[in-house]
N, C-alpha and C positions, 0 to 999 in steps of 0.2 A: 773389300769385295761387296758388290751390290747384291742384296738378297731379294728375290722375287716374292711377292705375297700372293701371286696367282699365276696361272699359266700365261705364257706369252701368246700372242695371236698365232704364231706358228705352231706352238704346242697344242693350242685349241683346235687348229685345223687338223692336226694329227689325230686328236681324240675323236673329232667328228668323222674322220675317215675310217676309224675303227667301229663306227656305229654307236658311239656314246651319245645318248640323248642330250641335246643342248639344254633341255629344261632341267637337267640335273645340275647345271652350272649355278653357282650362287653369286657370280659377279659377271660383269660385262665390260667390254672395251667400247667406249663411245668415241666416235669420230665427228669432229665439227669443222665446218668451213670457217673462214675468217669473218663471216657475218653472223655466226652462231647457229647455223642450220645443221641439223644432224645428218650425217652421211653414212652410207654403207662403207665397209672397209675398202672395197674395190673402188668406189667413187673417191674416197679419200686418197688412196694411193695414186689413182689416175690424176687427180688435181695437184697433189703436193709432193709426190715422190721425187720428181726431178725438177721442181720449180723453186723459186726463191720466195714464194708466197708462204704465209704462215697459217696453218690450220692447227687444231689441237687434238690430242688423244688423251683420253681420261679413263681410268679404271674405276668403276663404281659398283656398289652392291646392286643386285638385281632389282631391289625395291627402291632404287634411287628415284626421287620425285620427278626429275627431268627426263627420265628414260621412258620413251613411249612404246617400247617393245617391238617397234617395227622392224628392227634388225636382230631380233633375239637369236635367230638361226645363223646369222652372219658373224656375230662377234661375241660369243659366250666366253667366259673365263671361269676357271675352277680354282678355288682357294685350296690350300693343302687339306683342310678338314673335309671339303667336298670330295677331293680325290681319294682320301683315305676311306671315306664312307662307301665308295664304289668298290673297293677291294674286298673280295671274300676273305674271311679270317681263316678259312679252312677249305682245302680242295681234297675231295675224295677220289681215289683211284682204286679200281677193283680188278686190274689186269695182272694181279700177282699169280704166280703159278700154284700157290697154296690156297687159292680162293679167299685170301685175306684182303680186307679193305685197308689200304693205306690212307691215312689222313695227314696230308701235308699242311702244316701250320704256317701262317704268315709271320715273318720275322723282319723287323726293320731296325737297323742299327747303324751308327757311324762307322765308317770304314775308310781308311787311307785318305784322309782329308776330304771325304765325301760321304755318301750314304749308300747302303746296300739293302736291297729288298730280296728276301728269299722265301721260297716255300719249301719247308723241310719236314721230313718224317723222322722221328727219333724213337728208338726202342732199344732197351737194354744198353744204354750208353753208346749207341751207334746211330749216327744221323746220316740221312740220305737226302740230297737236295733234288728237287724237281726242276728248279730254275734259280738263277742267281743274277740279279741286275744291279749294276753299279752306276752312279752318276755323282758329279760334284755337288749337285743341288737336289734336295729331297723332292721337290716338285718334278724335276726332270726324271728322277728315278721312278716316281709314280706314273708318269706318262709312259715310260718305257715298259713298265710291268703291265700296264693296261693294254698296251699294244701287243705284248707277248700273250697275255691271257686271251684276248679276243682272236688273235691269229691261231691259237691252239684250241679253240672251241670252248673255252671256259666262260661261264656267265659271270657278269659283274653283279654286284648287289643292286637292287632297285631301290631308289630313294623315293 
């Protein structure tokens, strides 16, 4: 099974759609034509998606020497560590009927040949989950939990 080291371009688009700042990405997808000119993702797909010509796609660190940052909003990628840095370690909820503030803690663990990310509140050997996300890939699970957090009005960590 192939393991990703960063978000795919589709996962990156989903994060951008959630409002995640592209400048929090620590990697970038670079698209090149067959003559070595850098292209945007859309230009690359337009030229090479349905042709027999060869361009190239490369995943590089954001500080890669040949990356001119002209497409930083177009093709960011987040490594696992960058995604984890975005996740709040605790979510506070104060809508309890006893005016008690619940603090849901971030939990990440392997589960059923994949990964699970939860926010759980535990007290007196009893745990309550706010959300539970599962994916076969940990990066995929992080993308899903970020989508859930932003859709439900929770703030991500600022980097």
